[in-house]
C-alpha positions, 0 to 999 in steps of 0.5 A: 403296566402303569401310565404310558409316556409321551414325548413331545419335541417342538421349538414352539413353547406355546404349542408344546404347553398346549398339547402337554396340558391335553395329554397329561391327565392320561399319560406321563408327558415329557417335553423337549425343545431341542434334539439333544434333549429329545434323544436323552429323554427318549434314551432314558424313558422309552416313551410309547409315543413321540409327537414331533415337529419335523421342521426344527431349526436346521444346523450348518451341517444338517438342514433336516434335524427332525429327520436326522433325529428320528433316524438316530432314535430308530438306530438306537432301537427305539420302538416309539410310534411317531406322530408328526405335527408340523406347520410346514408339511413336506411330502419328502420328509413325511416319506422319510418318516415313514421308515421311522415308525410314523403313525399319523401326520397333522398340519398345524393349527390342529385340534388338540382333540384329534391329536389326543385321539391319535395318541390313544390309537398309536399307544394301542398299536404300540402295545400290540407290537410289544405283545408280539415281541414276547410271542414264541416264534411259531407265530411266523407260521400260524396267525390264529387259525391260519397256518403256513410257511410259504413265502406268499402266506408269510407276506399275508401274515406281515400285511395282517399285522400291519393293517390290523390296527388301522381302521381302513376297509380291507378287500380280501380276494381269492378262490373259494376255500382259500380262507377269506373269513379266517383272514378277516377274523385274524385282522379283527383279533389283532385290531383295536376293535378285538373286544367288539363283535365280529359280525360275518354275513354271506351276501350271496346266501340271502335273497335279494328282497331281504338283504337290505333288511338284513344289513341295515334293519327295518322299522315296524310297518316297513313292509308286510310282515315287519311287525317290529323294529329290527336292527341289522348286521351293520348295527350289531357290529357297532365298535367291531367289525362287519365281514361282507362275504361275496360282496359282489352279490349285493344289489345296486341299491344296497351298494349305494347305502353301503357306499354312503355308510363308508363315506359318512358313517351313518345309516337309515333302517329300511322304512326309516328316516332317522340317521344312525351314526355307527362305528364299524370297520368293513372287511369285504371279500369275494371270489369273483372278478369285480372289475368285470362286474364294473364293466357290465354295470353290476357293481359300482366303481366308487364302491370298489375303491372305497372297499379296497383301500387295503387289498389282501389276495390269498393264494390258492393252496396249489401255489403254496408248496409244502403248506398243504402237508403242514396244514394236514398235519395240524388238522390230523392232530385237531380232528383226532383230539375232537373225536377221541381217535388216535391217528398218528400220521400219514403213509409215504404214499399219502404224503406224496398224494398230499403234496401233488394233489392240486386242491381245487377246493383249497383249504376247505377241501383239504380239512374235509378230506382229513376229517373224512380220513380220520373217521374212515381209517382203521389204523394209526396212519392215514392212507391214500384210500382214506383220503379218497385221493388218486394214487397216481396224480398227473401234473405237468412239471414247472418249466426249468428255472435257475435258482440260487444254491442257497435257495435250493438248499433251504427248500430241500431242507424244509421239504425233507423236514416236513415230510419227515415230521409227517412220516414219523408222526412228529416223533422227534427221536425218529425224525432226528434219526431219519434225518441223521441229525442230533436232537438240538439240530433238529430243534433249530431246524423247526425253529428255523423254518417255523414248524413248531406247530406239529410239536407238542409242548412235552416234546419241546420240553424234553428237547430243551432238557436234552440240549441243556444236559449235552451243553448245547442250546436248542436255539439257533 
């Protein structure tokens, strides 16, 4: 893809020359000492990163020239990541720059090596965002193995994309079976560490006497049976991500060692004295209330806040509306392909049961029910009996609330579309006929609600050909 371009904007010629010299071996560096030149260069060369001094000389009509310039660039469609280095940092200016692609802030004088490292990471984030611009629309309803179109899960997808390229610790909470490890994997796979290892460890599945050694490793002779040096999970995750599931089960001594690693990035093996410096991102998860554990003295408050720089709470499946049926459709297709059995959909009663069942085991329970159903069914459609769900499900209805007609219409359209896709086994002709819409209109609805996960590529191509022959576009 060639060398990336970096634009430096600063009226201080000496500072500008110093940073240019620091960056020009790796990047094509452009420089400007006034806003008009900077805007012209940015429009012509589309730099990946802009390093800017916000304290540019004011004009009689514009006291905040630096912020004005960033807003103009953003209004013109500039996607550059912004790094601010300034001798006079003002909190208000930094906050305003957040909406203009701000990636990092440095106060002068600054180590040029730190700025160079920040530029490298900013370019990595810019590349990920550019890649995403060319990904089909269905990524909005599927992030790796995570699937959904409900408002809650879309917010989770948005958070994952925002925090993935940082190195901050992430704390994931949610009921058992809501997909905490899948969320951690999604963050890792979208991070700058995606080439490194992803190491999961369930802290609750390891005896307390072995947990410290499992995490941090041990030296030969550290305890009975330690016949050789063994590296722990933290070392194994060097350059990548360590996922600590059920972190609330860590003993207090292990919590102290983990806190030290988060603060200083060094560990010591059990029975060792050597400090080992490591570069590992920590993602932790739990399905219990750690604040109660803190009150009882079972969990360190300082560790809780260290782990929770970014907090992601996964909603239970019962609060995700039609996501249960959407995921059931996807799981059905995957399981059928895995075991070589042709099962095409669900009976109307099964669809109703999936929508109304509260799913106390969340996504894990749903996946297991679908696996069982595919194995047990004797026909091409999954029944309630195959799913091992009650035919009649009693659930109190929600209190009556007023919603806008537009919201009600969108919900009705999406619910009807999901149910028709399940009932007609994703056959677009039958779905379109059942909904009394044309094939192009159906395809527009699929894109509108991000439901293309359930449509095969062959069906999409046939739909596109049909749309072209009829002179209409399949896109909204």
